[in-house]
C-alpha positions in Angstrom: 0.0 0.0 0.0 1.1 3.5 -0.7 1.0 6.3 1.9 1.5 10.0 1.6 3.4 11.6 4.5 2.5 15.2 4.7 5.0 16.9 6.9 4.7 20.6 7.9 7.7 22.5 9.2 7.4 24.3 12.5 7.3 28.1 11.9 9.9 28.5 14.6 12.2 25.7 13.2 15.0 28.2 12.4 17.9 26.4 10.8 16.8 22.8 11.6 16.1 22.0 8.0 19.5 23.2 6.7 21.3 21.6 9.7 19.8 18.2 9.2 19.4 18.1 5.4 22.4 15.8 4.7 21.3 13.2 7.2 17.7 13.5 5.9 18.8 12.8 2.3 21.0 9.9 3.4 18.0 8.4 5.2 15.7 8.8 2.2 18.3 7.1 -0.1 18.6 4.2 2.4 14.9 3.6 2.1 15.4 2.2 -1.4 12.2 1.2 -3.2 10.1 1.8 -0.1 10.3 5.5 -1.0 8.4 6.1 -4.2 9.1 9.9 -4.3 9.7 12.9 -2.1 10.3 16.6 -2.1 9.7 19.8 -0.2 6.7 22.0 -0.1 7.6 25.6 -1.0 6.3 28.9 0.4 5.6 31.9 -1.7 9.2 32.9 -1.2 10.4 29.6 -2.7 11.8 28.4 0.6 10.9 24.9 2.0 7.9 24.8 4.4 7.5 21.1 4.7 7.9 17.8 2.9 5.9 15.3 0.9 7.0 11.7 0.9 5.1 8.8 -0.7 6.2 5.4 0.8 5.2 1.8 0.4 4.2 0.3 3.8 2.0 -2.5 5.1 -0.1 -0.3 7.4 -0.6 3.3 8.5 1.5 2.4 11.6 4.4 1.2 9.5 4.2 4.4 7.4 4.2 6.5 10.6 7.3 4.6 11.7 9.1 5.6 8.5 8.1 9.2 9.1 9.2 9.1 12.7 12.6 7.7 11.7 13.4 10.6 9.4 16.2 12.8 10.8 14.0 15.9 10.2 11.4 14.4 12.5 14.0 13.4 15.1 15.4 16.9 15.1 12.0 18.3 15.8 11.6 20.1 12.4 8.0 19.1 11.8 5.1 20.7 13.6 2.8 18.1 12.2 2.9 14.9 10.2 -0.2 13.5 8.5 -0.2 9.9 7.2 -2.8 9.2 4.5 -3.3 6.1 2.3 -2.8 7.1 -1.3 -3.6 5.5 -4.7 -1.3 6.4 -7.6 -3.6 6.2 -10.6 -2.2 8.6 -13.1 1.3 8.3 -14.6 2.3 5.5 -12.2 5.4 4.0 -13.8 4.4 0.6 -12.4 1.4 0.6 -14.6 3.2 1.7 -17.8 
């Protein structure tokens, strides 16, 4: 099953995103095929305000565990994380 992880940065996060970005990217790469895609949300100024990750997991709890293991989450960057089951119906490369 696919799950979307909707992660919103804390408004008072300061430099946490920049400070932990290398570890975050390493973590994402280590997920291998579990991670289907990921990227930051951007504010009107073009700066990151959160993250969107789509992961493959057996349950919402397993998806939440993936979110909780992210260095951004461990550093306290996110003010909220929403886990939602997601169905990739359009332009899914697995269905090509």
